[in-house]
N, C-alpha and C positions, 0 to 999 in steps of 0.2 A: 504170796504175789498177788492175789485178787484184792487183797486188802489194800496193798499199796497202790494198785490199779485204780480202786475204788477213791482212795485219798487223792491221788493225782487228778482223776477227773471232778471231784469235789472242788479242789483247788482251782481247776480251770474254770468251773462254773462261778466259784467265788470271785476269780480275778475279773471275768467278764462283767459281774453283777457290779464290781467296784467300780470298773471303766465306766459303765453306763451311768451309775451313781454320779461319778464325778463330772460327766459329760453334762447331766442334767443340771447339776449344781452350778457348774462353770458357766452355762450359757446365759442364764440370768445376769451374772456379774459383767460378761462382756458387753451385753446389750446395755446396761447401766452405765458402764464406763463410757460407750459409743456416745450415749444419750448426753453424759455430762460433759464429754470432750467437744461434742457438737455445740452445745450452749455455751460453753466457754469461748470458743472460735467466734461465733455470732456475737457475743458480748465485745469481744475485742475487736471485730470489725465495726461494731456500731460505734463503739468508744473512739476508733480512729477516725470512722467516717465523720462522726460529731465534729471532732478536734479539726479536722479538713474543712469541714463546713463552716465553722467559726471563723478559721483563718482566712478563707476566701471570700466570706460574705462582707460586702461593703460595710464597714463600721460608720455610722451617721454621727458626725460630730456637732451638727446644729441643723435645724430646720428654718429655712427662709420662707415664710408665707407659703407653707405646706410643700416647699420643694426640699428635698433632702440634700444635705451637703455632707459628703462622706469625707473620712479622713485622707483619701485619696484625691479629694478635690482642694484640701487646704494644705497638704504636706509641702508643696512648694512655697508657701509663704511662712511656714513654720521653720523650713530649712533656711530661708534668706535671713529671716529674724535671727536665727541662732548664728549663721555665719558672720553677721554684722557685730555680735558680742564676743565671738570665739577669739578674736584678736586680743582684746581686752582681758579676756579670761587668762590666756597664755601668760601675758604681761604681769597680771596680777599673782598668779601662781608662781612666776619666776622670781619677782622681787618681794612679794609681801606672803608667799606660802599659803595662799588661800584663794577660794574661787572667786571671780569676780561675780558670778551670777548669785552667790549669797550674800553678797555685800548689799546694805541696806541704802536706798535712794533716799537722801535727807528731805528731799521735796515732797516726795509721796509717802514716805513711810513703809513702801513695799521694797522688798528686795529686787534686783535687776532682773532677776528671772522672772518674779511675778509681773513685774512692769513691763517686760518684754513679750510675756504672754498675752496681757491685755492689749498692746499694741497690735501683736499679730491678729487676734481675734477681731479688732477694728477693721483692719485692713482687709481681713477675709471678708468680713460682711460687705464693707464697701465695694470690693471688686466683684463680688457675687451680683449685688444691687446694679452696679454700673453695667456689668454685662448684660443683664435683664433687661435694663433701659436700652441699651445699645440695640438689641435685638428687635424689641419693640419700634425702635426708629428706623429699622431696615438694615442694621450693620450686619456684615458677615465676615468670617474667615476669609481673608485674600490670600492669593499665591504668595505675596510678600510675608504675611504673616506665619503661613507654612514654612517657609524657607528659612525666615528668622528662628522661628522655634526649633527648626531641626538643626539649626547651627548652634543655638544654646543649649539644646538637650546633648548633643555631643560633648560640648565643654563642661557641663555640669557632670555628666556621669564619668567623664575623664578624670575628675579630681576626686570620685569617690571610690572606696575599696568594694569589693564584692559584698563583704558584710553589711556596709553600709547602704548599698543598693537594695540589699533584702530588707534591711531594718526600716528603710525610708518607704520602699515599695516604688522606687523610682525606675519604674519600666520606662522605655522609650514611648510606648503609648500614652501611658499614665502623665508623663512629663509633656509631651507633645499637645495633649489636650489642655492641659492647665495652662501652658504658656500661650497657646492660641486664643484662649478665652481672654486672657490677660491683656494682650496686644489689641484685642478688639475694644475693650473696656478702656486701655490708655487713649485710643483714638477717639473714642467717644468723648472722655474726659477733656482731652486737648480741644475738640471741637466745642464743647458745651463752653468752656473758658474763652475760647476765641470768640463766642458770640456775646460776652458780657459787655456792657458800656463801660469801658475803662479808658480813660483820656491820658493816654501815654505822655503827650506834650505837656498837659498840666504838671504830671508827676515829674518830669524832666525839668520844668522851669522851676519847681519847688525846691528842686537840690541845689545848692550852691557851689559852683565850681570851685571858689576859693578854698572851701572848707575840705575838698577832697583832691587838692593838687598833690600829685605823686612826683617823688624824685627817685630816678633811677640811679644806682650808684655800684661802683666796685670798691672794695676796699681791703686794705691789709689791716689786721687788728692784734693787738696782743694784750692778755689781761694782765693787770698790774697789781692785781690781789692774789692770796693765797691762803692755805689753812696752816695754823700753827700746831704745836703739839696738843694744845687743849681743843683744836677741831674748831678754832674760832677763825674768823675771816679778817686777815689782817694786810696792810700794803706791803708790798715787796720793798725790800731795803734801798737806799739811794744808789748804790753801785749797780744793782740789778737793773733798776728803772733807767739809770744812764745808758746801760747796756741796750736795752729794749729801744731806746729813744734813737741810739746810734744804728742801730739795725734799720729802722725805718727810716732815718735821713738817708741812709746809703741808698735805699729803694728808690726814695724821692730823687735823688740825684741821677740814678739810672734811668728812672722813668723818662728823663728827658730826651733820652736817645733811643730808648727800648720801648717795646710794648708794654702797657700797665699790667695787661693780664699774664705776663710770662716772666715776672721777675724772679721767682723762686720756683723750685721744683714742685711744690704743691700747686702753685698757681699754673705752671704748665700743664699738669695732669687734669686739673678741673677744668680748665679752658678747653683741653682736647676733648674731654669727655661731654661737656656742654656743646660742642660744636657738632661731634660726631658720635653720638652715645652708643650707636649700633656698629660702628665700623670697627674693623680688627686693625690693629698695628701692624705695621710692615716689621721686617726684622730688624732693619735699620733703625727704626723709631723705637723698638724694643730694646736694642742696646743702648740708645741714647738715654731712654729713660732709666735703665739700670745706672748708667753713669752720673745721672741728675741725682738720684737718690743717695748717692754716695755723699753729696753736700747736704743732703735735706736735714740733717739733725742740727746743722749750724744755724737754721734759721727757726725762730720762735713764733713768728707772725703766721696767723690763719688767713687766708685768701677768700672773699666772698665775691662771685662773678655776678650774681644777678640780685644784689641788694635793692630794696624798695622801701620806701617810707612815706608816710603822710604826717604832716606836722601834729606832734601830740600822741602819735600811736604807740610810744614807748619803745621804738625800734632804737633810738638815739636819746640821750637826755636833751634838756632844752637848751643848754649850752652849746652842745655839739650841733644841734639843729641849727642854731643861730649862725654857725660859720658855714654849714653846708648850704643853706638856703640863699646865701650871697654867691655861690659859686656859679660860673659860667660853664656851659657845655663844653666838655673836652678838657677843663681844667683840673690839674692834680693839686691837692692841697700840701701845706706844710705839715708836719707831725702835729695831731691835735690830740690834747690830753683831756680825756673825759673821766667820768666817775668809774674807776674800775677798769680802764681800757684806755691804750693808746691807738691811734687810727692814723692811716693814710688813705685818703680818699680820692677816687677821680669820678667827677660828676659826668654822667652818661646822658640823662635828660633830666632837665629842671622843671619840666612842664608836661608831664606824661598824664594823659586823660584816662588811663586805665582804672584807677580807682574811683574816678567820678563816674564812668560808664557802668562800673560794677555796682556802684549804690544805686544809680537809677534803675538798672535791672532788677536789684534786690527789692527796691520799692515797689515796682510794677508787679514783681511776683508776689509779694505780700498782700497787694490788693487783689491780686486774681485768687489767691489762696482764701482770702476773706469772703469774697463773693462767691466762690466755690462752695466753701463750707456753709454758708446760708442756703444756696440752692440745694445742697445735698441734704441738711437737715429737714427740708421742706420734702424732699423725696423719701428719705427715710421713714418718714411718718406713715407712709402708704404701705409700709413692710412691717410684719411682725417677725421677731427673730426669737427662737426657742433654743438655747443650749442643751445638748445632752450631757448632763453632768456625769453619766456612768462613763462616758468616753472621754470627755473633754478634760475631768480632773485628772484623768491619767496622763494627760500631756505634760512633759517637762521639759522646757527649753533648756538647752544644755545637755540633754541627753538624746537628742533627735539623731545626731550623726555620731554620738560617741562611739568610739572603738572598743 
């Protein structure tokens, strides 16, 4: 029995020794693991903090005479440049299956993407310099600038998705600041141009009114050519041509007692839209329109309500022009046979000065731009521009707002 007792006691002693040994061996392991875990957490926090700091730190796109211009400062101009080309891009993808941005501009040899980026860079530089010159001249952000910017910011952000807002960094504050500066620069530029010595009268006198005499017309037209099985353009057959002529002759007879702009269902619709584009049709008008559409297919003619041309601009052939130029205001022609078309025309105004005034305005604007470019080049020489290629090379027009 004592032997067993001794054995049990020895066993208890050995067990306690083993526990103490295990505790001694375990403690260093726990401390080591704790230290390693702490180091890992610290490293993760440092990495996250580093990434966050990099994301929120303003990225400098360029420096203009020691003043840093960040991506936040230039994003509005990159955005507007991209928006101007995105319509073309969607059209090219739809019809040609390729991106407009990657097409080559034959004049410059650059892709439209790179050409647009160059244009954006020059615009950014110019607006930055104009703003600084404006501040020197005492210009400040006005209440009108602030109100206009608030309205435009709301509209811009309204058209962007959540992801696009994040991608562009278009916060209300960032956009507001960029637009306010732009409006100050715009006012300064306008005032600068207004100060140029430009003789508007001399420019006006240099534009010959006879060369820009505009004729305003309304007309029904029917194409007299079609595509054959070989995809060649050919004249319609005689029977079809006579049918087309008969239609326009019928319209000409009706024009003697009816409104010229309401002779066909299409003309009624176009005239109604032109006169009240934002008004809603009443129920009676809607029902009437449905009834008119039942007869629409019997008319092959297309109606043009606001036709305008200047002799030689290509709207009509010379033969057709010669007939139209002899018409009096309010007069309706007989059926006119032109190359590829038949016409029935009403002369609305045979001496509109719109084209003349537009040409005068264009020539004045050309002279203003010419003098401004000369002025700006002199101002630009006072500044030094340094592009930060590490940031700017990563800018890709076409991807700024890509979803």
